N, C-alpha and C positions, 0 to 999 in steps of 0.2 A: 636855704630859702632865700629868695632874692630880696624881698622887701616886705614890710608889714604896713598896714594901713596907717594913714596919717593920724597923729595924735592931736585930738581936739578936746577942749574942756567938756566935761561930762559929769552928770550927777553920780553919786555913789549908789550903794544898794538901795532897794526899795525903802521908802521913808519909814520912820519910826511911827509909833502909834499916834503921836501928836500931829503928824502931818501926813498920815497915810492917805488922806483923801486928795492930796495934790496929784494931778495927772502926771504920769510918767513921761508922756509924749504929747506935744501939742498937735491936735488933729489938723488935717489939711483944711485949708480955707475954702476949697472948692469941693463940689460934690463928685468930681471926676476922680477916678482912681489914678494915682501917680504912675507914670510910665517909667520904663527903664531909663529913659533919657533924663529923668528928673534927678537921678543920682550923678554926682560928679564922676568923671571918668576914672579917677583914682579909686573911688569906692566900688565901682563896677568891677574893676580889675581885682580889688581886694576881696570881693565876695567870691569871685572865681577862684582865687587863691585859697580862701578859707574852705571852699568845697573840696578842693584837691587835698588840702591838709587833713580834712576830716576823713576822707576815704583812705588816705595813707594811715591815719590813726587806727581806723577799724581793722585794716589789714595787719598792722603791727600787733594790736591787741589779740587778734585771732590766733596768734602763735601760742598764747597761754590761756585765753578765755574761749571756750567752745560754746557757741550759741549765745544767748542773751543779747541778741542784736538790738531789741527794743530798749533794753536797760542801758546799753552803751549809748544809744542815741539820746535818751532822756538825760543821762548824766552829762553828755556833751552840750546839750541845750542849756542845762543849768549852768555849767561852767562858763560858756561863752555869753550867757545872759547875766552873769554876775549874781547868781542865786545859789541857794544851798538845797541839798536833797536829803530826804529821809527814806532810807531803804527798809522795806518790810519783807522779811523772808526767813525761812527756817535755817538753822545752822547747816553749813556744808555746801552752800551754793556759790562759793568763791567770791563773796562780797569783799572781803579784805584783799584778796588777790587782785580783784578788779581795780580797786581804788589805788593800791600801790603800783599797779601796772600803768594806770593812767598817769600817775606822777612821774614814773620812769620814762614814759613816751614823751612827756612834755617837759622833761628836765626840771621838774618842780620838786621841792622838798616835801617829804611825807612824814606824818607823825600819827601815831595811834594811841588812843586813850581807852583802856578797858574800864568801863563804868561799873562800880561796885557800891554797895551800901555805905562803906566806910571811906569812899573817895571824898576828899575835901576840895574846896574851891582853889586853894593854893596849889594843889596837885595838877591843876589845869593851867592856871595863869602864871604860876611861878611865885617866888617868895624872896624876901631879903634875908641874907645870912651875914654873920659877922666875919670879916676877913681882915687880916693884918696887912696894912699898906706896905708895899716894898720900898716906897719912897720915904714916907714919914715914920714908919714903924708903928703908927697908931692903928687901933682897931676901928674899922669903918664898916657900915652896912653896904653890901653889894647885892644888887638885884640879879637873881638867877632865873632866867626865862624858863617858863614851863613849855610843855609840848604843844600849846596852842600857837606858838610861834613857828608856824610851818605854812607852806602854800596849800597843801592838801591835808586836812585833818579828818581822821576817821574816829568818830565817837561811837565806839562799839557798845551796843546794848545800853543806850542812853537812859532808858527808863529804869535802870537798876540803881541809879543814884538818887538821893533825895533832892527835893526842889531847890534847896540852897546851893547845891553843887550844879544842878542843871542851869540855874540862873547865871552862873559864872560864865557860861558859854553865850548867853544872850547878847551881852554888850559886844563881844568879839564878833558875833554873827552880823549884828546890825550896824555897828559903828566902826568895825575894823580896828579896834583898839581895846586894850584892857587897862583897868585901874587897880593898882596894888599899893596899899599903904599910902594913899593920897597922891601917888604919882601915876601919870598916864603914859602908856607905851603904845606906839603905833605898831600894827602887825604888818608882816610882809605882804606884798601884793604880787600876784593875785592871791586871794584867800578864799578857800572853798571848804565848807564843812559838809561832810557826809556822815550822817548818823544812822545807826541800824537799830531795829527792834525785832525781837523774836515774837511772832504772833501766837505762838503756842503756849509757852510757859509764862504765866503771869504771876506766879507766887513770888512774893517779896519784891514786887516792882512798884514804881512810883509813876503812874501815868502822866504823860506830858500834858500840861494845861493847854487849853485852846489858844491862849495868847502866844505860847511858845511854838505850838504846831504851826501857827500862822506865819512864823518866821521862815519856814521852809517853803521854797518855791514849789517843789515837786514832792509827792509821795510816790516813790518808785517801788512797785511790787516785783520782787524777784521770785519767779516761779521755777518749778522743777524743769529740767531739760527734757526734750523729747527722747523717744527711745533711741533714735539714731544718734543724737547728740550724746546720750549717756553711754552708748557703745563706744563712741569716739573718745569720750573722757577716760573710759577704762583702758582703751588701747594706747592713748597718747600720753597719759600722765603717770603711767606706771613703768616707764622705761627710762631712757637717758634724760637728764635734765636739759632744759632749753638754755640757749645762750641769753645773755642780758638783752633787753629790748633796746632799740635805737631811739635816741632822743630826736623827735621830729620838730619840736617847736620850743621856744624859750618862754620864760615868764613874761618878758617884755612884749613878745609877739602876742601872747594870750591877752594881755591888757589892751593892746591895740585892736585886736579882733573884738574884744568886749565893747569897746567904744564904737566900732563899726556896726555891731548889731544894734546899738542904741540909735544909730543914724538911719536905720532901715525905714523907708517910707511905708505908711499904713493908710489904706483908703478909709474914708469916713464910715462906710458900712461895716468895716471890721470893728471899729470902735463901738458902733451901735450894737453889733452882735454880742461883743464881749460884755457890754453893760447889761444887755437884755438877759443873757443867760445867767449872770450872777444875780440880778434882781429877782429872777424867777425861783432862785433857791431859797428865798426868804419867805417864811410862811406868813408873816405879817404884811407882806407887800401886796398891793393891788394886782400886780402882774403875776403873782404865783398861781399855778393851777390848783384845783381843788385837792388833788392827791398829794401835792406838796404840803398843804396845810394839814393833811391827815398824818403824814409820815415824818415830817421834818420838824425838829424842835428849834433848830437855829441854822441860819443860812450863812453864806460866805459874805465877807466884808469887802470894802473897796480895794484892799491889797490883792484880792483875787483877780479883779479886773486888770490891775497893773501886770500881774504875772501872766495872765492870759495873753496880753498883748506882747509882753517881752518874750514869752515862750514861742508865740507864733513867729515873731521876728527871728529868734534864734533858729527855729526849725527851718524857716525859709532860707536863711543864709547858709546853713549847713548843706542844704540841698541845691545850692547854686541859684536860687531864685532871688529876684531883685526887690520883691516886696511881699508882705504877708498876705495870706489868703484865708478864706473861710475854712478850707481844708486844714490849714495849720492850726487855727483856733480849735477846731473839733479834735484834732490829734492830741493837743495838750490839755484839753478840758478835764479829762479824767485825772491825770496826775496833779493838776492844779487844784481841783475842787473837792476831790474825795475826802481829804482830811480837814476840809473847811465846812463840810455839810454834816451837821450833827443830827442823827435820826432819833426818834423817840421810841417809847416802849411799843407802840402800835406797829411801828416798822419792824422792830426786832421780832415781834410775835408772828409777823407775816414773812419773815426772812428777807425783808427789803433792806439791803445794805446801803451805805453811803455811795459806794461805787455804782450800784444798780440805779440809785436815784439819779446820778449824773448821766449815766448812759441813757436812761429813759427820757430825760429832759432833752438830750441832744437829738434823740430819735424823733421826738415830737416837734422840735424846732425845725428839723430837716424836712418834715412832712408839711409844715405850714407854708 
């Protein structure tokens, strides 16, 4: 790869609960949509390069992952927008293989944690053990890093561990650091958490609280493959093993592209649309339709607006566009809002899911 975009100062992940209402991006001062020329020439070239890298990444992943094109795109948007993703899908849909393959294609370290009821926080973050110093001969505490110290972390079946263990991942996701026995340790960058949940088997699970769900940028639904894709899976995965995937991009280049996505221009009407759709999910808001008040118990918070804008920026950049559009907002609305909209009993009795609420809201706003 010739070059990565210029490195400029940039905020970290979406803000914590204390400052979640701070805007992610300063809106344009004029009502006109920014033009391609408003980007520095280096950024224009970098967006073109990112689009090329993304297409190469898809082709490389296609060697081991059959289908799941939308899932791959959503994971890429999360990664280059510096977010985290929660995958929902039944076992056997190649979720683990997909994550490890992404790490292989990007030359990133990969770690997996299988969450169980007896998993302890120290099993995630690491712990101090007594070691004898080779220099002084004295016994000293030495910190042994846990599996959270990786670029790509797969938290498999995260809802099988109790809240105490789940919370150990919160600081890492939000602050890119962990605290153990009074000492703080910075995590490697880039840092991307991909957690999975099994939507079928709920016995012995600990549902993630809404505050923790809100930390995930996307809820990515992994569905069954089509008939043709399943036939290809049977044919191509039961023969000779594939060679290792090629590393197409380094961690430093990923960080530079993440900062590039943050610099993407956004027209004023995109900010207005993002705010409007989020406010309409809140049943106590004056902007909410009557059916939202009937079916929704709790709507999305300000972090949803931030992730809508960031997701739109990421999608636009991956597709080689120089600014976000309404189409980008609509495309990321379902994965951003589904796990942030909490339906009530009336909705459950009518079969109105959170996903359907978001889809209906988008349809109505498109018609207005």
